[in-house]
N, C-alpha and C positions, 0 to 999 in steps of 0.2 A: 568296238572292234573297228579297225581301219580296213578300208577296202582298197583294191587295186594293188596289193602287195601280197606275195606269197608268204607262207608261214615262216620261212627262213630269211625273208628280206628284212633288212634293218633300215629304218628311216634315218635320214641324216639328223643329227641333233639340231633342235631349234635354237636360234639365237634370240637373246632377249632384245627388247627395243633399245635399251641403253647401249648394248654392244653394237647394234647396227648403226645407231647414231654416231658412236665413236668411230666406227670404220668409215662412214661417209665423211665425217669431219677430217679424218686423217687423209683420205683421198683428196678432198678439196684443199687441204693444207699443202699438198704437193703439186697442185695444179699451177700451170703457167700464168693463169689469170682467170677471168670468168669462164666457166665451162658448162656444157649442157648436162642434163640428167643422164643421157646416153653415155657421155664421156665418163661420168662417175660410175655408172653401172658396169662398164667394160673393165674398170680397174678394181672392182670389189671382188673378194674371193667368193667362190661358189657361183651359182646360177640364180640370181634374184630376178624376179619379174620387174619390168620397167615400172609398173604401177607401184610396186613396193618401194623402189628407189624414190619415186615421186612423193609417195606418202611420207617417207623419212625426211626428204628435203623440205616438204611443206611443214612438217612438225618442227623441224629445226628453225625454219623461218619464223614460225609463230613464237618460238622461244627466244628469238633474237640472236641465234647462233650463226645464221647465214643470211645473206642479203641476196636479192635477185633483181635482175634487170631484164626488161622486155627485149627479146630477140626474135623478131618476126611474130609468129603465133605461139611461141613458147618462151622460156626463160633461160638465161644464163645465171649460174649460181656462184656466189663468192663467199668464202668463210669470213665470219666476223669474230668467232670465238673458237679456240681449240678445245681439247677435252677438258682441261682445267677450267676454262671459261664456261663451258657448258655446265659443269658441276656447280660452279659459282652461281650461274643463272638459276639452276634448280633450287639451290639453297636460298637464294633471294626470294624466289617465288613462294617457298614454304614460309619464310619469315614474313613476307607481305600478307600472307593469309591469316596471320595470328593477331589477336587483339592486343596482347600484352607482350610487345617486342622485348622489353627489358627482361621480363621473366624468362622468355625463350632464350635470349642471348646469354643470360646468366647461367641457365641450366646447361646450355651447350658448352660454355667455357669450362664450367666445373666438371663436366663429364669427360673432358679431353685428357688423354694421357699426359704426364708432365712434359714430355718433349714437345708435343703438339701445342700445349698451352704456352710454353716458352716461345715457340716459333710464332704463334699468333701475337703474343705480346711484343715481340721484336718487330713484326710487320707493322703493328699499330704504332709503335714508337717511331719507326722510320717514316710512316705516313704523316705523323704529326710534325716531324722535323722538316719534311718536304712541303709542309703547309697544306696538306690534303685533308687534315682531320679537324 
């Protein structure tokens, strides 16, 4: 039972960690340059605590999705990855944690819908043509 709310009071829906990360990355992506956590907080929907924003920024930094530079006693934050980049970082982290990378990749590719499999094959072919593979 929750306290501090009347029987008819509805609590706002909780956002998932991934949703908050995506919102923070979107705000950073629209920033004019390196910005403070307070700047990010002011532009996020709802009323998040400053500590929550700092936690999300710190997690994104640990994932390599944002960079930070010292600004006095705090940090200014800069996006390194967008939402797609963050998803790619997550996928890479999962893959790096597996012993049999070939089996994981083969299973992943064979489980894709045909359109996604063709898209992936096209991206791989383009990467090979550009000398990146």
